[in-house]
C-alpha positions in Angstrom: 131.4 181.8 55.2 127.9 181.7 56.5 125.8 178.7 57.6 123.7 178.8 54.5 126.8 178.6 52.3 127.9 175.4 54.1 124.4 173.8 53.6 124.6 174.7 49.8 128.1 173.2 49.5 127.0 170.0 51.2 123.9 169.8 49.0 126.0 170.1 45.9 128.3 167.2 46.9 125.5 164.8 47.9 124.3 162.4 45.3 120.8 161.2 46.1 119.7 157.8 44.8 116.0 157.5 44.4 114.7 154.0 44.0 112.3 153.2 41.2 110.1 150.3 40.2 111.4 148.0 37.6 108.7 147.6 35.0 109.2 144.5 32.8 107.1 143.5 29.9 103.7 142.6 31.0 102.8 138.9 31.3 99.9 137.6 29.4 96.6 138.6 30.9 98.2 141.2 33.3 97.5 144.8 32.7 100.0 147.6 33.5 97.1 149.7 34.8 96.7 147.5 37.9 100.0 148.5 39.5 99.0 152.1 40.4 95.9 150.7 42.1 98.0 148.4 44.2 100.3 151.2 45.1 97.5 153.4 46.1 95.8 150.7 48.1 99.1 150.0 50.0 99.6 153.7 50.6 96.0 154.0 52.0 96.6 151.0 54.3 99.9 152.4 55.5 98.3 155.8 56.2 95.4 154.1 58.1 98.0 152.2 60.2 99.8 155.3 61.0 96.6 157.1 61.9 95.5 154.1 64.2 98.9 154.0 65.9 99.1 157.7 66.4 95.5 157.9 67.5 96.0 155.1 70.0 98.5 157.3 71.8 96.0 160.1 72.1 93.3 157.7 73.4 95.4 156.1 76.1 95.0 158.8 78.8 91.2 159.3 78.3 90.8 155.5 78.3 92.9 155.2 81.5 90.8 157.8 83.3 87.6 156.1 82.2 88.8 152.6 83.3 90.0 153.8 86.7 86.6 155.5 87.3 84.7 152.4 86.1 86.6 150.0 88.4 86.1 152.3 91.4 82.4 152.3 90.8 82.3 148.5 90.5 84.1 147.7 93.8 82.6 148.1 97.3 84.9 148.9 100.2 88.0 149.1 97.9 89.6 151.7 95.7 91.7 151.4 92.5 94.6 153.4 91.2 95.6 152.9 87.6 98.7 155.0 86.7 99.2 153.6 83.2 97.3 152.2 80.3 98.4 151.3 76.7 96.0 150.3 73.9 97.4 148.7 70.8 94.8 147.9 68.2 97.3 146.3 65.8 98.2 143.5 68.2 94.9 141.9 68.6 93.3 145.0 70.2 95.7 144.5 73.1 95.2 146.6 76.2 97.8 146.7 79.0 97.1 148.0 82.5 100.3 149.1 84.2 100.8 149.4 87.9 97.2 148.7 88.9 96.9 149.0 92.7 93.9 148.0 94.9 93.5 149.4 98.5 91.1 148.6 101.3 89.3 151.9 102.2 89.4 151.3 106.0 93.0 150.2 106.0 94.7 151.7 102.9 98.3 150.8 103.9 99.6 148.5 102.7 97.7 148.1 99.4 96.1 144.7 99.3 97.1 144.1 95.7 99.7 145.4 93.2 100.0 144.3 89.6 103.1 144.9 87.5 101.0 144.4 84.3 97.6 143.0 83.3 97.3 142.3 79.5 94.2 141.5 77.6 93.8 140.8 73.9 91.7 139.0 71.3 92.6 135.4 71.4 93.8 134.3 67.9 92.4 130.8 68.2 88.9 132.2 68.9 88.9 134.1 65.6 89.6 130.9 63.7 86.4 129.4 65.2 84.3 132.5 64.7 84.4 133.6 68.4 85.7 136.9 69.8 87.2 135.9 73.2 89.9 137.3 75.3 93.3 136.1 76.5 94.3 137.5 79.9 97.8 137.6 81.4 98.4 138.8 85.0 102.1 139.4 85.4 103.7 139.3 88.9 100.7 140.1 91.0 101.5 140.9 94.7 98.7 140.3 97.2 99.4 141.7 100.7 97.0 141.3 103.6 97.5 142.0 107.3 95.4 141.1 110.3 93.4 144.4 110.6 92.5 144.1 106.9 91.5 140.5 107.3 89.3 141.3 110.4 87.6 144.2 108.5 86.8 141.8 105.6 85.4 139.2 108.0 83.1 141.8 109.7 81.8 143.1 106.4 78.3 141.9 105.8 78.3 142.7 102.1 77.8 139.4 100.2 80.6 138.4 97.9 78.4 138.8 94.9 77.8 142.5 95.6 81.5 143.4 96.1 81.9 143.9 92.4 85.0 141.8 91.8 83.6 139.8 88.8 82.0 142.9 87.3 85.4 144.8 87.6 87.2 142.0 85.7 84.6 142.0 83.0 84.8 145.7 82.6 88.5 145.6 82.0 87.9 144.1 78.6 84.6 143.8 76.7 85.2 140.3 75.5 84.6 137.1 77.5 87.8 135.6 79.0 88.7 132.3 77.5 92.4 131.9 78.5 93.6 133.2 81.8 97.2 133.1 83.2 98.9 134.3 86.4 102.6 134.4 86.1 105.0 134.6 89.1 102.4 135.7 91.7 103.0 136.3 95.4 100.7 136.3 98.4 101.8 137.6 101.8 99.9 137.6 105.1 101.1 139.6 108.1 99.6 138.7 111.5 100.8 140.7 114.5 104.5 140.4 113.9 105.6 142.0 110.6 108.9 140.2 110.9 107.2 136.8 110.5 105.2 136.9 107.3 103.4 134.0 105.7 104.3 133.9 102.1 103.3 132.0 99.0 105.5 132.8 96.1 106.1 131.6 92.5 102.4 131.3 92.0 101.5 130.3 88.5 98.0 129.6 87.3 96.7 128.6 83.8 93.0 128.3 83.1 91.6 127.3 79.6 88.2 127.3 78.0 86.7 130.1 80.0 83.6 131.2 78.0 80.1 132.3 78.5 78.8 128.8 78.9 76.1 128.0 81.4 76.3 124.5 82.7 74.5 122.5 85.3 75.6 122.4 89.0 78.8 120.5 89.7 79.9 120.7 86.1 83.3 122.3 85.4 84.1 123.0 81.8 87.5 124.9 82.3 90.8 123.2 82.9 93.0 124.6 85.7 96.6 124.1 86.7 98.2 125.8 89.7 101.7 125.6 91.2 103.3 127.6 94.0 106.1 127.6 96.6 104.7 127.7 100.2 106.7 129.1 103.1 110.0 129.0 101.2 110.3 125.2 101.2 106.9 123.7 100.5 105.5 122.9 97.1 101.8 123.1 96.1 100.2 121.7 93.0 96.5 121.7 91.9 95.3 120.0 88.7 91.6 120.0 87.9 88.7 121.9 86.4 86.6 124.9 87.2 83.4 126.8 86.5 84.3 130.4 86.5 80.8 131.6 85.7 79.3 130.3 88.9 77.9 132.9 91.2 78.7 134.4 93.7 82.1 132.9 93.2 83.8 130.4 90.9 83.7 126.7 91.6 86.8 124.4 91.4 87.1 120.6 91.3 90.6 119.0 91.3 93.4 117.0 92.9 96.0 118.7 95.1 99.4 117.8 96.4 101.4 119.6 99.1 104.9 118.7 100.1 107.5 119.8 102.7 105.6 122.7 104.3 107.4 123.8 107.5 104.8 124.3 110.2 106.9 126.6 112.3 105.9 129.4 109.9 102.2 129.2 110.9 103.1 129.8 114.6 102.0 133.5 114.5 98.5 132.4 113.4 98.4 129.4 115.7 98.9 131.6 118.7 95.4 132.9 118.3 94.3 129.4 119.3 96.7 129.4 122.2 99.0 127.0 120.4 102.8 127.1 120.3 104.3 125.3 117.3 107.9 124.5 116.6 109.5 122.3 114.0 107.4 119.9 111.9 107.0 119.2 108.2 103.6 118.7 106.6 102.8 116.8 103.4 99.3 116.0 102.1 97.4 114.8 99.0 93.8 114.6 98.2 90.8 116.0 96.2 88.8 119.2 96.7 85.5 120.3 95.2 84.6 123.8 96.3 81.7 125.7 94.8 78.7 127.8 96.0 76.6 124.7 96.6 79.1 122.1 97.7 82.2 122.0 99.9 84.0 118.6 99.7 87.5 118.0 101.0 88.8 114.4 100.7 92.2 114.1 102.3 93.7 110.9 101.1 96.9 111.2 103.1 98.1 113.8 105.6 101.5 113.4 107.3 103.2 115.6 109.9 106.7 114.7 111.0 108.7 116.1 113.9 106.3 118.8 115.2 106.2 120.1 118.8 102.8 121.5 119.7 101.7 122.9 123.1 98.3 124.3 124.1 98.9 127.1 126.6 96.2 128.0 129.1 97.2 131.5 130.2 95.7 134.0 132.7 95.6 136.8 130.1 93.7 134.6 127.6 91.2 132.7 129.9 88.2 134.8 128.8 88.9 134.5 125.1 89.8 130.8 125.4 86.2 130.1 126.4 84.9 132.1 123.4 87.2 130.3 121.0 86.1 126.9 122.3 82.5 127.9 121.9 83.1 129.0 118.4 84.9 125.8 117.5 82.3 123.7 119.0 79.5 125.6 117.2 81.4 125.2 113.9 81.8 121.5 114.5 78.1 121.1 115.2 77.3 123.0 112.0 79.6 120.8 110.0 78.2 117.6 111.4 76.2 115.9 108.7 75.9 119.2 106.9 74.3 118.4 103.5 76.6 120.5 101.4 79.8 119.9 103.4 81.9 116.7 103.3 85.2 116.3 105.1 87.0 112.9 104.9 90.5 112.0 106.0 91.5 108.5 104.9 94.7 108.6 106.9 96.3 111.2 109.3 99.8 110.3 110.6 101.8 112.3 113.1 105.3 110.9 113.7 108.3 111.7 115.9 106.4 114.5 117.6 105.7 116.1 121.0 102.2 117.2 122.2 101.8 119.1 125.4 99.5 121.1 127.6 100.7 124.0 129.7 98.7 125.6 132.5 100.0 129.0 133.5 97.0 129.8 135.6 98.0 127.4 138.4 100.6 128.0 141.1 103.0 126.6 140.2 102.5 126.5 136.5 102.8 123.0 135.1 103.0 121.1 131.9 102.1 117.6 130.8 103.3 116.2 127.5 103.6 113.2 125.4 107.0 112.7 123.7 108.1 110.4 120.8 104.5 110.5 119.7 103.3 108.3 116.8 99.6 108.9 116.0 97.5 107.5 113.3 93.9 108.4 112.6 91.9 106.6 109.9 88.5 107.1 108.4 87.8 110.4 109.9 84.8 112.3 108.5 82.0 114.6 109.4 79.3 112.3 108.0 77.8 109.5 110.0 77.4 107.3 107.0 81.2 106.8 106.8 81.3 105.1 110.2 83.7 105.5 113.2 87.2 107.0 113.1 89.9 104.8 114.5 92.8 106.2 116.5 96.1 104.5 117.5 98.7 106.3 119.5 102.1 105.4 121.0 104.5 107.6 122.9 106.2 108.4 126.2 104.2 110.4 128.9 106.6 112.9 130.5 109.5 111.3 128.6 109.3 108.1 130.6 105.8 106.5 130.8 105.2 104.1 127.9 101.8 105.2 126.5 99.4 103.3 124.2 96.0 104.4 123.2 93.4 102.7 121.0 90.1 104.3 120.4 87.1 104.5 118.0 85.0 107.6 117.7 81.8 108.4 116.0 82.6 111.9 114.8 79.0 113.1 114.7 75.7 112.5 116.4 73.5 113.9 119.0 75.6 112.5 121.9 79.3 111.4 122.0 80.0 107.8 121.2 83.4 106.3 121.6 85.4 103.3 122.9 88.8 104.1 124.5 91.6 102.1 126.0 94.6 103.9 127.5 97.6 102.7 129.4 100.5 104.7 130.8 103.2 102.6 132.4 106.2 103.6 134.4 106.2 107.4 134.4 108.8 108.9 136.8 106.8 110.8 139.5 109.4 113.5 139.9 108.6 114.7 136.4 105.0 115.3 137.6 105.9 117.4 140.7 104.6 120.7 139.4 101.3 118.9 138.6 101.2 117.4 142.1 102.0 120.8 143.6 99.3 122.6 141.6 96.5 120.1 142.5 97.6 118.6 145.8 100.2 121.0 147.1 102.8 118.3 147.6 105.7 116.8 145.7 107.6 113.6 145.6 111.2 112.6 145.7 110.9 109.3 144.0 108.3 106.8 142.6 106.6 105.8 139.4 103.2 106.3 138.0 101.1 103.9 136.0 97.5 104.4 134.7 95.0 102.1 133.1 91.6 103.2 131.8 88.8 101.9 129.6 85.8 104.1 128.7 82.7 103.6 126.6 80.1 106.2 125.7 76.9 105.1 123.9 73.3 106.1 123.9 74.0 109.1 126.1 75.7 107.2 128.9 79.3 106.6 129.8 80.8 103.5 131.6 84.3 102.5 132.5 87.0 102.8 135.1 90.2 104.7 135.7 93.0 103.1 137.8 96.3 104.9 138.7 99.1 102.9 140.4 102.0 104.5 142.3 105.1 102.5 143.1 107.9 103.3 145.5 106.4 106.7 146.1 108.2 108.9 148.6 106.3 112.1 149.3 108.2 113.7 152.2 112.0 114.2 152.4 113.2 116.3 155.4 116.4 117.2 153.6 114.6 118.4 150.4 111.7 120.0 152.3 113.5 121.7 155.2 113.1 125.1 153.7 109.3 124.7 153.4 106.9 126.0 156.1 106.3 123.7 159.0 102.6 123.2 158.3 103.3 122.3 154.8 105.9 119.7 155.9 103.2 118.2 158.2 100.8 118.1 155.2 103.3 116.2 153.0 104.0 113.8 155.9 100.3 113.0 156.1 100.1 112.4 152.3 103.1 110.1 152.6 101.6 108.3 155.6 98.3 107.6 153.8 100.2 106.3 150.8 102.1 104.0 153.2 98.9 102.7 154.7 97.6 101.9 151.2 100.6 100.0 150.1 99.9 96.5 148.8 102.3 93.5 149.0 104.0 94.8 145.8 104.7 98.2 147.4 102.3 100.0 145.2 99.5 102.5 146.0 96.5 101.6 143.8 93.1 103.2 143.6 90.3 102.5 141.2 87.5 104.8 140.3 84.5 103.4 138.5 82.8 105.8 136.1 79.2 105.7 135.1 76.8 108.4 134.3 74.7 110.3 131.9 75.8 112.3 128.9 72.2 113.5 128.2 73.0 117.2 128.4 72.2 118.6 124.9 75.4 120.6 124.7 77.9 117.8 125.7 80.3 116.7 123.0 83.1 114.2 122.9 85.8 116.8 123.8 83.8 118.1 126.8 83.0 114.5 128.0 86.7 113.5 128.0 87.7 116.7 129.8 85.1 116.1 132.5 86.3 112.6 132.9 89.9 113.7 133.3 89.1 116.5 135.7 86.5 114.7 137.8 88.0 111.2 137.9 91.7 111.3 137.1 92.7 113.9 139.6 90.5 112.5 142.2 92.1 109.1 141.7 95.6 110.6 142.0 94.8 112.5 145.1 92.1 110.4 146.9 90.4 112.1 149.8 92.5 115.3 150.0 91.4 118.9 149.5 93.1 121.1 147.1 94.3 124.4 148.6 93.7 126.3 145.4 90.0 125.9 144.8 88.3 124.0 147.5 87.2 120.4 147.3 87.7 118.0 144.4 85.3 118.5 141.6 83.1 115.4 141.6 81.9 112.4 143.5 83.2 109.1 142.7 81.2 107.2 140.1 79.7 110.3 138.4 80.4 112.6 135.6 79.4 116.2 135.7 
C-alpha cells in the first residue's frame, strides 16, 4: 500500500466539523445586511495586524543598524554596540534594545556599560491627556569603570554638553521621556587592585513627570526616588526632585540618607592621598542641590565610628605629596566663599577611633597617633557668613597621654583665624622613642611627657605659647645602650645631664616657648600655619639647644613662625 493510499484512508475516516454562525431572527431595527460588513471589517483588521506583526520582524534588523549608527555618531570618545532590537507596534509602539554595550575608545576593555535591556514605549497615561510621551525602563544596567578610564575622562577637555549623552538618549525614542526607571543597576569601580572593587548594587531609580517643560533656574518639576546598596552593607536613599532638561547636565534637589557604609572598602582610593584606612562605619543624612548653576551640600549629621586612619609620609611619594597638597589647597581656596558652592556640616562626629601620622622618610621611621578618639565638629562651612566652626576632641596620645582640644576656626578668609587650646598629660616617653631618635638621635628608658599650648591667630598675626614638661626622664642607660657606639653614648649622657640641670623641685624638666609672629604671607592657610608652629616650636621645645644629626640645626628661632 503506497503513501497516497494511507492519506486517502485517513481522509475518509476523518469527520470535519466546520463552525457556522447562528442566525436568529432579526431584532427590531437591526438589518441582516450589517453582519457581512462587520465580518469583513474584522477580517481586514486581522489582516492588518498580521501584516504589522510580520512586517515588524523584517524592520528589526534595518532599524537596529540605523540605531547603532546613530548612537555612534552622537557620542564623542565612546562607541556603541547594539546586537539586538525588537520593535512591537501593537504594544504601545514598544522598542527594546537588547545587550547594548558602551566602550571607551582609548580603553575599550572592560566596557564601561552593559545593559541587559532598555525598553521604551508610548505611555498610556499620556494618551489619555492628549500627550505622546515615553515610558523608559533600563533593566539591570552594569557600569564598570577602572582607573585608566577615569583618568582619561578627567583629562578630556570636551565639555559634557558636547559628549552627546543627552542626544543619544533622545535618539533612542522619538518621544519625550515622561517616566524613567532603572531596575537592579550595578556600578563598579576598580582602582589599581582588581581584587578590591568598589561596588554599588541593587540600584533602583524612579523618575516621574519628565517632559519638555522649560522652567526657571532652581525649579525641579520631576519627582525622583533612588535606593542602592553601598559596599555590600551600606544603604543609600535619595528622595527629591529634578530638572532633567537642564543643560549641560540634569539638576537634582533632594534629601539623602546613608547608613552602615564600611570605610575599609575605600582604602584603595584613599591610598592616592597617602591614607591608610581600616575599620570604621559611616552614616550620614542631609540635603543636596546639584545643578549647573548651584552646588549645595548641607550635611545635617555625619558620624564615623571605629575607624583607624594613618597619613603615611613615604620616600617614594614625597614629590607627589607636595603636588597633592597644592591641589587640595587650591581647591579649598576656590571653594571659599564661592558664589555657587555652599558646603555646610551641622555636626561631624568621630567616635572610638585612631588617628595617626607615619613618617617613613626619617631614620628611624616613627609614628604618632591619638587613640580612643572622640571628635566633634559643629557648624563647619565654606561661607564666612555662617561663622566659626567649633572643634572638641578627646583621646589618648600614644595610648597613654590624656588629650583634650578645644578650638574655633574661621573656615575662610584671607588669613587663618583660630583659637586653640590643647593639653596632653602623662604620655609615657618610651612610646615616643622613635620620634626622639629621628629628631634628637637619643632615646629614653623612662619618663612622662605633658604638653600645654594656647594659640590665637587673628588679623594676620599669631600669638600664644607652647610648654612641654618632662617628668622622671632618664635618657641614658648603660645596660640598654652598651651596644651603641661610644660617641653616641656620650651624646645621650649629655642630653641626660642637661635635663638633670633643668630639673625643678618637682623633678620635672619644663621649657616654654612663646610664639608670636606674622601670618601675612598671601599663601599661608590654617593648615600651613599649624604645621609651621608644630615644626618650629614643638620640636624646638622638646629638644632645646641641640642639633639634629639628620638635617642640621633646628628650623626656627624662638618666638617666631616661618
